[in-house]
C-alpha positions as CSV (number, residue, x, y, z in Angstrom):
1,A,-83.9,-9.3,-90.4
2,D,-84.2,-5.9,-92.3
3,V,-84.0,-4.0,-89.0
4,R,-80.8,-5.9,-87.9
5,R,-79.2,-5.3,-91.3
6,A,-80.0,-1.6,-90.9
7,L,-78.3,-1.6,-87.5
8,E,-75.2,-3.3,-89.0
9,I,-75.0,-0.4,-91.5
10,E,-75.9,2.3,-88.9
11,P,-75.6,1.0,-85.3
12,G,-76.3,4.5,-84.0
13,S,-79.8,4.6,-85.5
14,A,-82.3,5.3,-82.7
15,A,-85.2,4.6,-85.1
16,A,-83.9,1.2,-86.0
17,W,-83.3,0.3,-82.3
18,N,-86.8,1.4,-81.5
19,S,-88.2,-0.7,-84.4
20,L,-86.3,-3.7,-83.1
21,G,-87.6,-3.2,-79.7
22,L,-91.2,-3.2,-81.0
23,I,-90.6,-6.4,-82.8
24,L,-89.1,-8.1,-79.7
25,H,-92.0,-6.9,-77.6
26,L,-94.5,-8.4,-80.1
27,T,-92.7,-11.7,-79.9
28,G,-92.8,-11.7,-76.0
29,R,-89.1,-11.0,-75.5
30,E,-89.5,-8.2,-73.0
31,E,-86.0,-8.1,-71.6
32,A,-84.5,-7.9,-75.1
33,A,-87.0,-5.3,-76.0
34,L,-86.0,-3.2,-73.0
35,D,-82.4,-3.4,-74.1
36,A,-83.3,-2.3,-77.6
37,F,-85.3,0.7,-76.4
38,T,-82.6,1.6,-74.0
39,R,-80.1,1.6,-77.0
40,A,-82.5,3.8,-78.9
41,C,-82.7,6.3,-76.0
42,D,-78.8,6.3,-75.8
43,C,-78.6,7.1,-79.4
44,D,-81.0,10.0,-79.3
45,A,-81.9,11.3,-75.8
46,R,-84.7,13.5,-77.3
47,F,-86.5,10.5,-79.0
48,G,-89.8,10.7,-77.1
49,E,-91.2,7.5,-78.6
50,A,-88.3,5.4,-77.5
51,W,-88.6,6.8,-74.0
52,M,-92.3,6.0,-74.0
53,N,-91.7,2.4,-75.2
54,R,-88.9,1.9,-72.7
55,G,-91.3,3.1,-69.9
56,F,-94.0,0.8,-71.1
57,I,-91.8,-2.3,-71.1
58,L,-90.6,-1.4,-67.6
59,Q,-94.3,-1.4,-66.6
60,V,-94.8,-4.8,-68.2
61,L,-91.8,-6.0,-66.2
62,G,-93.3,-4.6,-62.9
63,R,-90.7,-1.9,-62.6
64,Q,-93.1,1.0,-62.2
65,I,-90.8,3.3,-60.3
66,D,-88.2,3.0,-63.1
67,A,-90.8,3.7,-65.7
68,I,-91.7,7.1,-64.3
69,P,-88.6,9.0,-65.4
70,C,-88.9,7.4,-68.9
71,F,-92.4,8.8,-69.4
72,E,-91.2,12.2,-68.1
73,R,-88.4,12.1,-70.6
74,A,-90.9,11.3,-73.4
75,I,-92.9,14.3,-72.4
76,E,-89.8,16.5,-72.3
77,G,-89.0,15.1,-75.8
78,G,-92.3,16.6,-77.1
79,L,-94.4,13.4,-76.8
80,A,-96.9,14.8,-74.3
81,T,-99.8,12.7,-75.7
82,P,-102.8,11.5,-73.7
83,Q,-101.3,7.9,-74.0
84,V,-98.0,9.0,-72.4
85,R,-99.9,10.9,-69.7
86,F,-102.0,7.7,-69.1
87,F,-99.0,5.5,-68.8
88,L,-97.3,8.0,-66.4
89,G,-100.5,8.2,-64.3
90,N,-100.6,4.4,-64.1
91,A,-97.0,4.3,-62.9
92,F,-97.6,7.0,-60.2
93,A,-100.8,5.1,-59.1
94,A,-98.9,1.8,-58.8
95,E,-96.4,3.5,-56.5
96,G,-99.3,4.9,-54.4
97,R,-98.7,8.5,-55.5
98,H,-102.3,9.1,-56.4
99,H,-102.3,12.9,-56.4
100,E,-99.6,12.9,-59.0
101,A,-101.5,10.1,-60.9
102,L,-104.6,12.2,-60.9
103,R,-102.8,15.1,-62.4
104,E,-101.7,13.0,-65.3
105,F,-105.1,11.4,-65.8
106,D,-106.7,14.8,-65.8
107,L,-104.4,16.0,-68.5
108,A,-105.1,12.8,-70.5
109,V,-108.9,13.2,-70.4
110,A,-108.7,16.9,-71.0
111,A,-106.9,16.2,-74.3
112,A,-108.9,13.1,-75.2
113,T,-112.4,13.2,-73.6
114,G,-113.2,9.8,-75.0
115,F,-110.3,8.1,-73.4
116,A,-112.3,5.5,-71.4
117,D,-109.3,3.8,-69.6
118,A,-108.0,7.1,-68.4
119,W,-111.5,8.0,-67.0
120,N,-111.6,4.6,-65.3
121,N,-108.1,4.8,-63.8
122,R,-108.8,8.4,-62.8
123,G,-111.7,7.0,-60.8
124,S,-109.5,4.5,-59.1
125,S,-107.0,7.2,-57.9
126,L,-109.9,9.4,-56.8
127,E,-111.2,6.5,-54.8
128,Q,-107.8,6.0,-53.1
129,I,-107.8,9.6,-51.9
130,S,-111.3,9.3,-50.6
131,M,-113.0,11.5,-53.2
132,F,-115.8,9.0,-53.6
133,P,-118.5,11.1,-55.4
134,E,-115.9,12.3,-58.0
135,A,-114.7,8.7,-58.4
136,A,-118.2,7.4,-59.0
137,E,-118.7,10.1,-61.7
138,S,-115.4,9.2,-63.4
139,Y,-116.2,5.5,-63.4
140,A,-119.7,6.2,-64.9
141,R,-118.0,8.2,-67.6
142,A,-115.7,5.3,-68.4
143,L,-118.5,2.8,-68.5
144,A,-120.6,4.9,-70.8
145,L,-117.7,5.4,-73.2
146,K,-116.8,1.8,-73.3
147,E,-120.4,0.8,-74.0
148,R,-120.5,3.2,-76.9
149,I,-117.2,2.1,-78.3
150,V,-118.2,-1.6,-78.1
151,A,-121.4,-0.9,-79.9
152,D,-119.5,1.0,-82.6
153,L,-116.9,-1.7,-83.1
154,E,-119.6,-4.4,-83.4
155,R,-121.1,-2.6,-86.4
156,K,-117.8,-2.6,-88.2
157,P,-116.8,-5.8,-90.2
158,G,-113.5,-7.3,-89.2
159,R,-113.4,-5.6,-85.8
160,E,-114.7,-8.5,-83.7
161,A,-111.4,-9.1,-81.9
162,A,-111.2,-5.4,-80.8
163,A,-114.9,-5.5,-79.8
164,N,-114.3,-8.6,-77.7
165,A,-111.3,-7.2,-76.0
166,L,-113.1,-4.1,-75.0
167,R,-116.2,-6.1,-74.0
168,A,-114.0,-8.0,-71.5
169,E,-112.8,-4.8,-70.0
170,L,-116.4,-3.4,-69.8
171,A,-117.7,-6.6,-68.1
172,I,-115.1,-6.5,-65.5
173,A,-115.7,-2.7,-64.9
174,L,-119.5,-3.4,-64.5
175,Q,-118.8,-6.1,-61.9
176,A,-116.5,-3.7,-60.0
177,Q,-119.5,-1.2,-59.8
178,G,-121.8,-3.8,-58.3
179,R,-123.6,-4.5,-61.6
180,W,-123.1,-8.3,-61.7
181,R,-126.0,-9.3,-63.9
182,D,-125.1,-6.5,-66.4
183,A,-121.5,-7.7,-66.4
184,V,-122.5,-11.3,-67.1
185,A,-124.8,-10.2,-69.9
186,C,-122.1,-8.1,-71.4
187,A,-119.5,-10.8,-71.4
188,G,-122.0,-13.5,-72.4
189,K,-122.9,-11.8,-75.7
190,S,-119.8,-13.4,-77.3
191,R,-118.8,-17.1,-77.6
192,E,-115.1,-16.1,-77.7
193,P,-113.2,-18.4,-75.3
194,A,-111.8,-15.6,-73.0
195,L,-115.2,-14.0,-72.7
196,R,-116.8,-17.3,-71.9
197,F,-114.3,-17.6,-69.0
198,I,-115.0,-14.1,-67.8
199,A,-118.8,-14.5,-68.0
200,S,-118.5,-17.7,-66.0
201,L,-116.1,-16.3,-63.3
202,L,-117.8,-12.9,-62.7
203,M,-119.3,-12.8,-59.2
204,P,-121.3,-10.2,-57.2
205,V,-119.1,-7.9,-55.1
206,V,-122.1,-6.9,-52.8
207,F,-125.1,-9.2,-52.8
208,E,-128.5,-7.6,-53.6
209,S,-130.3,-10.4,-51.7
210,S,-129.9,-14.0,-50.4
211,G,-131.4,-15.1,-53.6
212,M,-128.5,-13.6,-55.5
213,V,-126.1,-15.7,-53.5
214,V,-127.9,-18.8,-54.7
215,E,-128.3,-17.5,-58.3
216,A,-124.6,-16.6,-58.5
217,L,-123.4,-20.0,-57.2
218,E,-125.7,-21.8,-59.7
219,H,-124.4,-19.6,-62.5
220,L,-120.8,-20.3,-61.5
221,G,-121.2,-24.1,-61.2
222,T,-123.1,-24.5,-64.5
223,S,-121.0,-22.2,-66.6
224,V,-117.6,-23.3,-65.4
225,D,-118.5,-26.9,-66.2
226,S,-119.3,-25.9,-69.8
227,L,-115.8,-24.5,-70.2
228,C,-114.3,-28.0,-70.7
229,E,-115.5,-28.3,-74.3
230,P,-113.0,-30.1,-76.6
231,D,-112.0,-27.1,-78.8
232,L,-112.1,-24.3,-76.1
233,R,-108.5,-22.9,-75.8
234,L,-106.7,-20.0,-74.3
235,D,-103.2,-18.8,-75.1
236,D,-102.6,-16.6,-72.1
237,P,-105.2,-16.7,-69.3
238,L,-103.6,-13.8,-67.4
239,R,-103.9,-11.4,-70.4
240,Q,-107.1,-12.8,-71.9
241,V,-109.1,-13.4,-68.7
242,G,-107.2,-11.6,-65.9
243,I,-109.7,-12.2,-63.1
244,T,-109.6,-14.6,-60.2
245,A,-112.2,-16.3,-58.0
246,F,-111.4,-13.6,-55.4
247,H,-115.0,-13.0,-54.4
248,L,-115.9,-16.7,-53.8
249,P,-115.0,-16.8,-50.1
250,Y,-117.6,-14.1,-49.3
251,F,-120.5,-16.4,-50.4
252,G,-120.2,-18.2,-47.0
253,T,-120.1,-21.6,-48.5
254,S,-117.7,-24.4,-49.2
255,E,-115.4,-23.4,-52.1
256,R,-113.6,-26.6,-53.0
257,P,-116.0,-27.9,-55.6
258,Y,-116.0,-24.6,-57.5
259,Q,-112.2,-24.1,-57.2
260,E,-111.5,-27.6,-58.5
261,A,-114.0,-27.0,-61.4
262,I,-112.2,-23.7,-62.3
263,A,-108.8,-25.5,-62.1
264,R,-110.1,-28.3,-64.5
265,A,-111.3,-25.7,-66.9
266,Y,-107.9,-23.9,-67.0
267,L,-105.9,-27.1,-67.2
268,H,-108.1,-28.1,-70.2
269,A,-108.0,-24.8,-72.0
270,V,-104.4,-23.8,-71.5
271,P,-102.1,-26.5,-72.9
272,G,-98.7,-26.6,-71.1
273,I,-99.9,-24.6,-68.1
274,E,-98.9,-27.5,-65.8
275,T,-95.1,-27.2,-66.5
276,V,-92.5,-29.7,-65.3
277,P,-89.5,-28.1,-63.6
278,D,-86.0,-29.2,-63.8
279,P,-84.9,-30.9,-60.6
280,P,-83.2,-28.6,-58.0
281,S,-79.4,-28.5,-57.9
282,G,-79.3,-30.4,-54.6
283,A,-76.3,-28.3,-53.5
284,G,-76.3,-26.4,-50.3
285,R,-79.3,-25.1,-48.3
286,P,-82.8,-25.8,-49.8
287,R,-83.9,-23.0,-52.0
288,L,-87.2,-21.7,-50.6
289,G,-89.2,-19.4,-52.9
290,V,-91.8,-17.0,-51.5
291,L,-94.1,-15.7,-54.3
292,S,-96.5,-12.8,-53.8
293,G,-97.7,-9.5,-55.0
294,L,-99.3,-8.5,-51.7
295,L,-96.3,-8.3,-49.4
296,R,-96.8,-4.6,-49.1
297,N,-99.1,-2.3,-47.1
298,H,-101.8,-5.0,-47.1
299,S,-103.3,-7.4,-44.7
300,V,-101.2,-10.2,-46.2
301,Y,-98.0,-8.5,-45.0
302,S,-99.6,-7.6,-41.7
303,M,-100.4,-11.3,-41.0
304,F,-97.5,-13.1,-42.7
305,G,-94.7,-10.6,-43.4
306,G,-93.1,-11.1,-40.1
307,L,-93.0,-14.9,-40.5
308,I,-91.4,-14.6,-43.9
309,E,-88.8,-12.1,-42.6
310,R,-87.9,-14.6,-40.0
311,L,-87.3,-17.6,-42.2
312,D,-84.1,-19.1,-41.0
313,P,-81.2,-18.1,-43.4
314,E,-79.0,-20.8,-41.9
315,R,-81.5,-23.5,-43.1
316,F,-82.9,-22.0,-46.3
317,E,-81.8,-19.8,-49.2
318,V,-84.9,-17.6,-49.4
319,V,-85.8,-16.3,-52.9
320,F,-88.4,-13.6,-52.9
321,L,-90.4,-13.6,-56.1
322,Q,-92.3,-10.3,-56.4
323,T,-95.3,-10.3,-58.7
324,A,-96.6,-6.7,-58.4
325,P,-95.3,-3.2,-57.4
326,G,-94.4,-2.9,-53.8
327,D,-93.5,-0.4,-51.1
328,G,-91.3,-0.1,-48.0
329,F,-92.7,-3.3,-46.5
330,T,-91.8,-5.1,-49.8
331,E,-88.3,-3.8,-49.5
332,R,-88.0,-5.2,-46.0
333,I,-88.9,-8.7,-47.3
334,A,-86.4,-8.2,-50.2
335,A,-83.6,-7.0,-47.9
336,R,-83.9,-10.2,-45.8
337,A,-84.0,-12.6,-48.7
338,A,-80.9,-14.2,-50.2
339,R,-82.2,-13.3,-53.6
340,H,-85.0,-10.9,-54.9
341,V,-86.6,-11.4,-58.3
342,R,-89.1,-9.1,-59.8
343,L,-91.3,-11.2,-62.0
344,S,-92.4,-10.1,-65.5
345,A,-96.1,-9.2,-65.9
346,N,-96.1,-11.6,-68.8
347,L,-97.3,-15.0,-67.5
348,E,-95.0,-17.2,-69.7
349,Q,-91.9,-15.1,-68.9
350,A,-92.7,-15.1,-65.2
351,R,-93.1,-18.9,-65.3
352,R,-89.7,-19.1,-66.9
353,Q,-88.1,-16.8,-64.3
354,V,-89.4,-18.9,-61.5
355,L,-88.3,-22.2,-63.1
356,A,-84.8,-20.7,-63.6
357,E,-84.4,-20.4,-59.8
358,R,-84.4,-24.2,-59.4
359,L,-86.4,-24.0,-56.2
360,D,-86.8,-26.8,-53.8
361,V,-90.0,-25.4,-52.2
362,L,-92.3,-22.7,-53.4
363,F,-94.6,-20.9,-50.9
364,Y,-97.5,-18.7,-51.7
365,P,-98.7,-16.5,-48.8
366,E,-102.0,-16.2,-50.7
367,V,-103.6,-17.3,-54.0
368,G,-106.5,-15.3,-55.4
369,G,-105.8,-11.7,-54.6
370,D,-103.1,-11.1,-57.2
371,P,-103.9,-12.4,-60.7
372,L,-100.3,-13.2,-61.7
373,S,-99.7,-15.4,-58.6
374,Y,-103.1,-17.0,-59.1
375,F,-102.3,-18.2,-62.6
376,L,-98.8,-19.2,-61.7
377,G,-100.4,-21.4,-59.0
378,F,-101.7,-23.8,-61.7
379,S,-98.1,-24.6,-62.7
380,R,-95.6,-27.0,-61.1
381,L,-92.7,-24.6,-60.6
382,A,-91.0,-26.5,-57.8
383,P,-91.0,-30.1,-56.5
384,V,-93.0,-29.0,-53.4
385,Q,-95.5,-26.1,-53.4
386,C,-97.7,-24.8,-50.6
387,V,-100.1,-22.0,-49.8
388,T,-101.5,-20.4,-46.7
389,W,-104.6,-18.3,-45.9
390,G,-103.6,-14.8,-47.0
391,H,-106.9,-15.2,-49.0
392,P,-108.7,-18.0,-47.1
393,Q,-109.6,-20.4,-49.9
394,T,-108.3,-23.6,-51.4
395,T,-106.7,-23.2,-54.8
396,G,-108.2,-26.3,-56.5
397,S,-104.9,-26.7,-58.3
398,P,-103.4,-30.2,-58.5
399,A,-100.0,-28.4,-58.6
400,M,-100.4,-27.2,-55.0
401,D,-99.3,-29.8,-52.5
402,Y,-100.0,-28.3,-49.0
403,F,-102.4,-25.8,-47.4
404,I,-100.8,-24.4,-44.2
405,S,-103.4,-23.8,-41.5
406,S,-103.5,-24.3,-37.8
407,E,-105.4,-26.5,-35.3
408,H,-108.0,-23.9,-34.2
409,L,-108.6,-22.6,-37.7
410,E,-110.1,-26.0,-38.8
411,R,-113.0,-28.1,-37.8
412,E,-112.3,-31.8,-37.1
413,D,-113.1,-32.9,-40.7
414,G,-111.7,-29.7,-42.2
415,D,-109.5,-31.7,-44.6
416,R,-112.4,-32.1,-47.0
417,E,-112.4,-28.4,-47.7
418,Y,-109.0,-28.5,-49.4
419,S,-107.7,-29.8,-52.7
420,E,-104.3,-29.6,-51.0
421,K,-103.1,-31.7,-48.1
422,L,-104.1,-29.8,-45.0
423,V,-101.3,-29.0,-42.5
424,R,-102.6,-28.1,-39.0
425,M,-99.9,-26.1,-37.3
426,P,-100.0,-26.4,-33.4
427,H,-100.0,-22.5,-33.2
428,L,-101.8,-19.9,-35.2
429,N,-99.5,-19.3,-38.2
430,A,-99.4,-15.5,-38.2
431,W,-97.1,-12.7,-37.0
432,Y,-98.8,-9.5,-36.0
433,S,-96.9,-6.4,-34.8
434,P,-99.3,-4.2,-32.8
435,P,-99.2,-0.5,-33.6
436,P,-98.7,2.0,-30.8
437,P,-102.0,2.9,-29.2
438,P,-103.2,6.3,-30.3
439,P,-104.3,9.0,-27.7
440,P,-108.1,8.7,-27.1
441,R,-110.6,11.2,-28.5
442,S,-114.2,12.1,-27.6
443,P,-117.0,10.6,-29.6
444,G,-117.9,14.0,-31.1
445,Q,-114.3,14.4,-32.4
446,L,-114.7,11.2,-34.4
447,G,-118.2,11.7,-35.7
448,L,-119.9,9.4,-33.2
449,P,-123.1,10.1,-31.2
450,E,-123.1,10.0,-27.4
451,G,-125.7,8.5,-25.0
452,C,-126.3,5.3,-27.0
453,H,-124.9,1.8,-27.4
454,L,-122.6,1.6,-30.4
455,Y,-122.4,-1.7,-32.2
456,A,-119.6,-1.4,-34.8
457,Y,-118.8,-3.4,-37.9
458,L,-115.9,-1.7,-39.6
459,Q,-114.9,-3.9,-42.5
460,I,-115.4,-4.0,-46.2
461,A,-118.9,-4.1,-47.7
462,N,-118.1,-7.5,-49.4
463,K,-118.4,-9.2,-46.0
464,L,-121.9,-7.9,-45.3
465,H,-123.6,-11.2,-46.3
466,P,-127.5,-11.0,-46.6
467,D,-127.7,-13.7,-43.9
468,F,-125.9,-11.3,-41.5
469,D,-128.6,-8.7,-42.0
470,R,-131.1,-10.5,-39.8
471,V,-128.6,-10.8,-37.0
472,L,-127.8,-7.0,-37.1
473,N,-131.4,-6.1,-37.4
474,E,-132.3,-8.3,-34.4
475,I,-129.6,-6.7,-32.3
476,L,-131.0,-3.2,-33.0
477,T,-134.6,-4.5,-32.5
478,R,-133.8,-5.8,-29.0
479,D,-131.8,-2.7,-28.0
480,P,-133.7,0.5,-28.7
481,E,-130.7,2.5,-27.6
482,G,-128.4,0.8,-30.1
483,L,-126.9,2.2,-33.2
484,L,-124.8,0.4,-35.8
485,V,-121.5,2.0,-36.9
486,L,-120.4,1.0,-40.4
487,S,-117.6,2.1,-42.8
488,E,-118.7,3.9,-45.9
489,P,-118.2,1.5,-48.8
490,L,-115.5,2.6,-51.2
491,R,-118.1,2.9,-54.0
492,P,-121.4,4.7,-53.6
493,S,-123.1,2.0,-55.7
494,F,-122.3,-0.5,-53.0
495,K,-124.1,1.6,-50.3
496,A,-127.1,1.9,-52.6
497,I,-127.3,-1.9,-53.0
498,L,-127.2,-2.3,-49.3
499,A,-129.9,0.3,-48.7
500,R,-132.2,-1.5,-51.2
501,R,-131.6,-4.8,-49.6
502,W,-132.3,-3.6,-46.1
503,E,-135.7,-2.2,-47.1
504,T,-137.0,-5.7,-47.0
505,T,-134.5,-7.7,-44.9
506,A,-133.3,-5.3,-42.2
507,P,-135.4,-2.1,-42.0
508,R,-133.8,-1.1,-38.6
509,L,-130.5,-0.6,-40.3
510,L,-131.8,2.1,-42.7
511,D,-132.3,4.7,-40.0
512,R,-130.1,3.5,-37.2
513,T,-126.8,3.3,-38.9
514,V,-123.9,5.8,-38.6
515,W,-121.7,5.8,-41.6
516,L,-118.0,6.7,-41.1
517,P,-115.7,7.7,-43.9
518,H,-112.6,5.6,-44.8
519,M,-110.1,6.1,-42.0
520,P,-106.3,5.8,-41.5
521,L,-105.2,3.3,-38.9
522,D,-104.8,5.7,-36.0
523,R,-108.3,7.1,-36.4
524,Y,-109.7,3.7,-36.9
525,L,-108.2,2.5,-33.6
526,R,-109.7,5.5,-31.8
527,V,-113.1,4.7,-33.1
528,L,-112.7,1.1,-31.9
529,Q,-111.9,2.3,-28.4
530,L,-115.2,4.1,-28.3
531,T,-117.5,1.3,-29.4
532,D,-119.5,-0.8,-27.0
533,A,-119.6,-4.0,-29.0
534,L,-117.3,-4.7,-32.0
535,L,-118.8,-7.3,-34.3
536,A,-116.9,-9.7,-36.6
537,P,-119.1,-10.8,-39.5
538,I,-120.3,-14.3,-39.4
539,Q,-119.8,-15.7,-42.9
540,F,-116.3,-14.2,-43.4
541,G,-114.8,-13.2,-40.1
542,G,-112.0,-10.8,-39.1
543,G,-108.3,-11.5,-39.3
544,R,-106.1,-8.3,-39.4
545,S,-109.1,-6.3,-38.2
546,T,-109.3,-8.5,-35.1
547,F,-105.6,-8.2,-34.3
548,D,-106.0,-4.4,-34.6
549,A,-108.9,-4.4,-32.2
550,L,-107.1,-6.6,-29.7
551,S,-104.1,-4.4,-29.8
552,A,-106.3,-1.5,-28.8
553,G,-107.8,-3.5,-25.9
554,V,-111.1,-4.0,-27.6
555,P,-113.0,-7.3,-27.5
556,V,-114.7,-8.7,-30.6
557,V,-117.9,-10.7,-30.8
558,T,-117.2,-13.6,-33.2
559,F,-118.7,-16.8,-34.5
560,R,-117.1,-20.2,-34.9
561,G,-118.3,-21.1,-38.3
562,P,-117.5,-24.3,-40.3
563,F,-114.8,-22.8,-42.6
564,L,-111.4,-21.2,-42.0
565,K,-112.6,-17.8,-43.2
566,S,-115.2,-17.8,-40.4
567,R,-112.9,-19.1,-37.6
568,I,-109.9,-16.7,-37.6
569,T,-111.0,-14.6,-34.6
570,H,-112.0,-17.8,-32.8
571,A,-108.5,-19.1,-33.5
572,I,-106.8,-15.9,-32.2
573,Y,-108.9,-16.2,-29.0
574,K,-107.8,-19.8,-28.5
575,E,-104.2,-18.9,-29.0
576,A,-104.5,-16.1,-26.5
577,G,-106.6,-18.0,-24.0
578,I,-109.5,-15.5,-24.2
579,E,-112.9,-17.1,-23.5
580,G,-116.5,-16.0,-23.6
581,L,-116.7,-14.1,-26.9
582,T,-117.2,-16.8,-29.5
583,A,-120.8,-17.8,-30.5
584,E,-121.9,-21.2,-31.8
585,S,-125.2,-19.9,-33.2
586,D,-126.9,-16.8,-34.5
587,E,-128.9,-16.5,-31.3
588,Q,-125.9,-16.8,-29.1
589,Y,-124.1,-14.2,-31.2
590,I,-127.0,-11.7,-30.8
591,E,-127.0,-12.3,-27.0
592,L,-123.2,-11.8,-26.7
593,A,-123.4,-8.5,-28.7
594,L,-126.2,-7.2,-26.5
595,R,-124.5,-8.2,-23.3
596,L,-121.2,-6.6,-24.4
597,A,-122.9,-3.3,-25.3
598,R,-125.3,-3.1,-22.3
599,D,-123.5,-4.7,-19.4
600,R,-120.8,-2.1,-18.6
601,K,-119.2,-4.2,-15.9
602,W,-118.8,-7.3,-18.1
603,R,-117.5,-5.2,-21.0
604,E,-114.8,-3.7,-18.8
605,Q,-114.0,-7.2,-17.5
606,M,-113.6,-8.5,-21.2
607,R,-111.5,-5.4,-22.1
608,S,-109.2,-6.1,-19.1
609,E,-108.9,-9.8,-20.2
610,V,-108.0,-8.7,-23.8
611,R,-105.4,-6.2,-22.6
612,T,-103.9,-8.9,-20.4
613,K,-104.0,-11.9,-22.7
614,A,-104.0,-10.7,-26.3
615,P,-100.2,-9.9,-26.4
616,A,-99.6,-13.7,-26.1
617,C,-100.6,-14.0,-29.8
618,F,-98.7,-11.0,-31.1
619,E,-95.3,-11.5,-32.8
620,S,-95.4,-15.3,-32.2
621,E,-92.0,-16.9,-32.1
622,A,-93.8,-20.2,-31.9
623,A,-95.4,-19.6,-35.3
624,V,-91.9,-18.7,-36.7
625,R,-90.5,-22.0,-35.3
626,D,-93.4,-24.0,-36.6
627,L,-93.0,-22.6,-40.1
628,N,-89.3,-23.1,-40.3
629,E,-89.7,-26.7,-39.1
630,F,-92.4,-27.4,-41.6
631,F,-90.4,-26.1,-44.6
632,A,-87.4,-28.1,-43.5
633,S,-89.5,-31.2,-43.3
634,I,-90.9,-31.0,-46.8
635,A,-87.8,-29.9,-48.7
636,P,-86.7,-32.6,-51.1
637,G,-84.2,-34.9,-49.5
638,A,-85.4,-34.1,-45.9
639,S,-85.4,-37.1,-43.7
């Protein structure tokens, strides 16, 4: 009230508008806060603090590209503080401009050597530009600083809340470095509700052993069940917890019981999260919402972007609800939608934004990879809600009605793996546009040896399940001329974990593995062309990576497992009519890999079959037709 009276007296006071903006921000009214900070900047174009605050609110609202000039104006106005440099670095990083982000993070840590978050985010940008040793050093610096700050705060009376908030960040950072047990121990030192959720939901990124798989699942099951205590409450799970069950599919097991237990815990701890939407208007075409933060240069766009771009505008009014910064691919989706809404990074505000759209159907291309969409998935924001396999796991949420899959992705009794009603499309529900094939290169030009059989696994380290070690080790045991080609993990700590694991489980892999650095797509495709046997992992198979391989005419050895995540390559083969490359057992997988690598005639036969048949599953108009028909059938009022 005092601030508003001051503005009535002096409406041109930049300081008063800035103060009003801070008050509005603290009460969760971000759009109104943005307006107040904008007025402050209009009143005094050299008011650095107002420019900083305006940029920060734009970041909260997910408008990173608009935030960049605000922080630059703050610096021009004399506010070149480490905090402003940090905010500007984050905005550049969100836009994929990592060299510029690194410049700002370097300036931030040079001025404030104890700025742990700046060291951490500096590591992330270094990682993105493939400077992995430097990234590891920056991450280590951030962890050491956070550990010291937490210890200092815990010794000070009245600083428990600050210590807990930093402990949450530290636990998540430890998990990201492959230190799962340390992460759980860190979060588990407090009984604060958010930390209890974090301690329960932390999962190994790369497994140290098969025993760790069992240990982590037991920890998850037991600890999540304990979260339903009567007085355990959260105000804002996105802000307080902020992590998802993203790593659960890599365990190679059924996820439904765990996902449903996690959902029960959140529904218990967050009163009102379920939400009841107003009924749709019922006028005109059904309003079909598409909600995602991963429709950008990401496998979710590669697999589903083409389908979303081809939703029938004559039948639906498509509303694209963007939950995270995007890129040119995101802009393509936005341009084809009837309406584009950038959702706030604040969970409650984002929920209100979606509800305001009065949707008939809400579609999530994935749930689990993007925290905001994950937590929105617990709410009923439209009469009908559905998800597909952009991240191949059931949600566990009673607010999600349908899981859209396809016939060949599911076993006969696959319905039991989903909390949603399973929809089996007659065709594989994906749209893949093949890149132009790159000119070939010699093995030496790509860092590959000659005169041996190259077995390649070129996916993320998360998918290297300990049970897959025995299969890889056996392939190399039976083929003395074989070498395994792997991609360097993004973090050196992951490679160290694998090396320790292989000392006991797969000793052949220690000295018969060729590590290749992170590669752009054209180089990656050239490497594929030179491999003798390309291997899809057994517990969590290939999707986008398989499509990429087939576009280059390269066959992939795969395994038809019991879950969708292990059947994607098999489903692609069934769609294309390619036979002979899907195993039903570990032994058959080993034999197929050996034959593909050592039998040149058969390998060339399979390459010819791939080149001839694979195009049938690219850019599938049948998948477009199926999805349009399905959405029309579930819209409220459909006959």
